[in-house]
N, C-alpha and C positions, 0 to 999 in steps of 0.2 A: 796665184796671188790671193791672199786672204783679204777679201773686200770688207769683211766685218771689222777687222783690226784697222784697216785703212780709214774707214769711216769714223772710227772711234778715236783716231789720232787727234791730238790737240791742233796740229797744223791744218788738218782738214776742216775742223770747226772754224778756225780763223779765216780760212779762204772763203768759206760759205758766208761768214759774217761780213767780210769785206765786200763780197759780191752783192749781198742783200742791201747793205748800207749804201753802196754805190748806186744800185738801182733805185732805191728810195730817194736819194738826193737827185739823181738824174730825172726822175719823173717830176719832181717838184721844180727843178731847174735844169732844163735840157742842155744848156751851155756847159754843164758839168762834163758831158761826154765829148770832150775835145782833147786834142793832143796837147794844147796849152795847159789844161788842167792837170793832165798826167805828168807833164814835165814839172809843173809847180809842186805837185805832191812829192816828186823825187827830191826837188831842191829843198823843200821844207823838212825832209827826213834825214838829210845827210849828217848834220851835226848830232841829231838825236840818236842816229844809228851808231855813231862812234862811241857816244856815251853808253849806249845800251850794250854794246859788245863788251865793254869793260865791266859793267854791272853784271852781265851774264856770267863772266868768269868768276866774279866774287860770289854770286849766289850759288853757282854750282859747287864751289868750295865750302859751302855751308855758312858763309858770312853775309854781311850786308854793309854797303858803303853809301853814306849820304853826303860825303864830302866832295864828290866828283864835280858838281856844278861850280863850286867855289874854286877847286883846283883848276878847272877849265878857264874860268874868267880871270883868275889870278895869273895863270900862264899867258893867256892872250893879252891881257892888259899890260902886264909887266914887260912882255916882249916888245910891245909898241913903245912903252916908256924908254926902254933901253935903246931902241933904235933911234929915238929922237934925242935922248940925252947924250949919247956917244957919237951922234952924227954918222951912223952906219949907212951903208948904201941903201937909200930908200926905194930904189928901183928893184931891189932883190926881193924875191918871194921866198927863197929858201932860208935866208938868214932868220927872219922872224919865226918861220915854221920850226927850224932847228932849235932856236932859243926856247920856244914854247914847249916843245917836246922835252927838252932837258930840264926845264923848270918843273914840268909835270912829273917827270921821273923823280926829281929831288923831293917834291912834296909827297909823292907816293911812297918814297923811301921813308919819310917821316911817319907816315901811316903804318908802314910795315914794322918800324921800330916799336911803336906803341902797341901793336897787335902781337907781333912775333916775339919781341924781346921781353915785354912787360906783361904779356898775357891779358891785356885789356880786351873785353868783349868787342867785337867789330863795330857794332852799332854805337856803343858808348865812345869808342876810340875815334871813329870818323866824325861823330857828332861834335866831339871836343875839338878835333883838329880843324874842322870846318870853321868853327868860331875863331880859332887862333889865326888861321890863314886869312880870313876876311878882315880881322882886326889889324894884322900886319900890313895887308895890302892898303887899307884905307888910311892907316896911320903913317906908314913909311914910304909907300910907293906912289900913291896918289888917290884922290877921291873925286877928281874932276872929269867931266865928259870930254873925250878927245874926238873931234870931228875930222881933223886932218891926219888920218892914218897914213903910213908910208904908201907911196905910189904903187909899189909892187902888189901890196894887199888890196888896194883900191881897184886896180885894174883887173885883178883876178876875180873880183865880184861879177864882172861882166864877160868873163871868158867862156864862150859857148862852144860846145862840141857840135851842136846842130842848131840851126835857126830856120824854121819852116814857117812861111807865111801862106796860110790857106787863102783861097779866093774870097772867103767870107770868114770873119772872126779875128781873134787875137793872134799875134805873132807867137809861135811856139818856140821856146828857147830851152834847150837841154844843156845844162851847165857841164863843163868839162870835168868837174869834180866827181862825176859819176864813175869815171875810170878808176882813180885811186881808191874810191870808196868800195867798189866791187873787189878790187885787189886785196884791200885790207880785210874785208869780210871773208874772203876765201882763205886768207892767211890765218885768221883767227880760227876758222873752222878746221883747217889743217893742224894748227897748233893743238887744238883740243882733242882731235880725233886720231892723230897720227904721230904724236910725239910722247916721250916719257913725261914731259911737263903736263900735258893734257891728262894723261892717266893719273898723275899725282893729284891734279885738281879734282877730278871725279872721285878719286879714292878719299881725299880729304873731306869731301862732302858726305861720303858714306859713313865716316866716323874717324875721329882723331886717333883713337887707340889702335884700330884696325890698320890705319895708314902707317902708324909707327911700327907695327909688327911686320909690315911689308918691307921695312928698311928704308922708307921714304922720309927725308928730313922735313919735318913740319915747318920749322922756322924758315928754311931756305925756300920752300914752296910758297909760303905766305909772303915772303919778301918779294919773290918774282911776281906773284899775283898783283900786289899793290903797286909795284913799280910799273907793271904793264898797264894797269888801270890809269896810273898817273900819266903815262906816255899817251894813251888814247885820249884822255881828258884834256891834256895840254894841246894836242893836235886839234881836238874838237873846239877848244876855246879860241885858238887863233883863226880857225876857219870861220867860226861864228863872227869874230871881229871883221874878217874880210867880207863875208857875205852881207853883213849889216852895214858895212862901210863906216863903222864908228867903233870906238872903244869906251865902254861904260862899265865901271867897276861894280855897278849895282845890277847889271844884267845877269840872267840865268838863275837868279835867286828863286827858289820855289819850284824849280823844274824837276826836282827829285821824284815827285809823285808820278809825273808823266813817264819818265824813263823806267822806273821800277815797275810801274803798271804794265808797260809794254813788254818787259822781260818776263814778268810773271804770266801775263796773258799768252806769251809765246811758249809757255809750257815749262819754264824753269821752275824746279821745285824750291819753294822757299825754305825747305828743310835741308836742301843741298843734295848733291849726288846726281842730279839730272838737269838737262837743259840742252837746247840745240840752237845753232846759229840761224837756221832757216826759220824756226819758230819765232826767234827774236826779231828777225827782219819783218815777218808778217805782223808781229805785235806793234812794231814801230809804225808800219803803214796804217794799221787800224787806228792807233792813237792820233796819228797825223790827220787822218780823215775826219775823226771826231772833232778835233780841235779847230780845224780850218774850214769845215764845211757844215757843221750843225746849224749854223745861222741860215743856210740855204733851205733848211727844213722848217724855218720859222722858230727855231729854238734860241732863246736868248743866250748871248755869249757868257753871261754869268753862270750858266748851267754847265758849261764845258768841264770845269774842274769837278763838279759834282758827278758828271757822267764818268769821268776818268776814275774818280774815287770809287764809284759803284762797281765799275768793271774790275778794279783791283780787288775789292772785297769778294766779288763773285769768283774771280780766279783763285784766290786763296781758299775760299770755301770749297770749291770743286776739288782742289788738291787735298784738303783735309778729309773730305768724304772718300776720295780714292785711297788715301793712305789708311783710313780706317777699315775700308773693305779689304785691302791687301793684308793688313794685320790680322783681320778676322779669318781670312783664308789660310794664313800661315798657322794660326792657332788650331784650326780645324784639321789641317794636314798633319800637324805634330801630334794631335790627339789620336788620329787614325793610325799613325805609325806606332804610337805607344800601345794602342790596343792590339 
């Protein structure tokens, strides 16, 4: 085993950062080292991880998507409105989930049309569609807070896989959602690493022209990418509604920074062509630790966003330095061969 390469891996640095941050928080607040805290970190990461997996696929392909939070809350909120308006079985959990996923796929399809069919740059396209989706939701679907969400969604918020009461301390509750989240995470990893679609995504991130020469359809691949992101975002949106036990069309606004930062810190190249699911999982955990526990270190909550923004800049800067070094090595190697 090459220990030097292992230590230099982005995932290793993230694991070390998570351990050091946890130790720092634990020293300041010993109750941090409890099973209840661990389960709470998992619970707070579920929705963010679903969003992050979609963003990971987009970034690997060389694009950027900032519409996913709007797609998520649009799908989640609209599914609840449809359930109530058409008096669908409110005890069902699958109906709102399926509705939200289908809505997410439809919105992702609109993104893919803007990007694949009209050739609009991904950032501009998703920035524009995010505004359109939000406007449509608030104007035609609803702009009011819904507290009485369907019973199936409400009950799911308290569905625990494990509930452990220690002799001293808080009841530790592990939500059953961890099972489907783990399955989805493994499926995305399989999709990226073991399928033709995954190879096409990585190839697209390496260069459009090179991908076209390989015989891969750019438009078809982009359409699949953004519909997949839409499906994951729709699922994340309805699960967010369930876990929060409310539907608010103004929720999730501004969460783009946290998710993109998690994916970039996880090692996904902002230039495209590289990224791992494992790194993304670690990035989400690190951001979750920072957002939910900095206050235990005596850091004001108003600095949380600044900390996430700083980490994003650090991640991109490190990537830029590494790319510069690689380019320099390639030039030196080319010159040596020419000589």
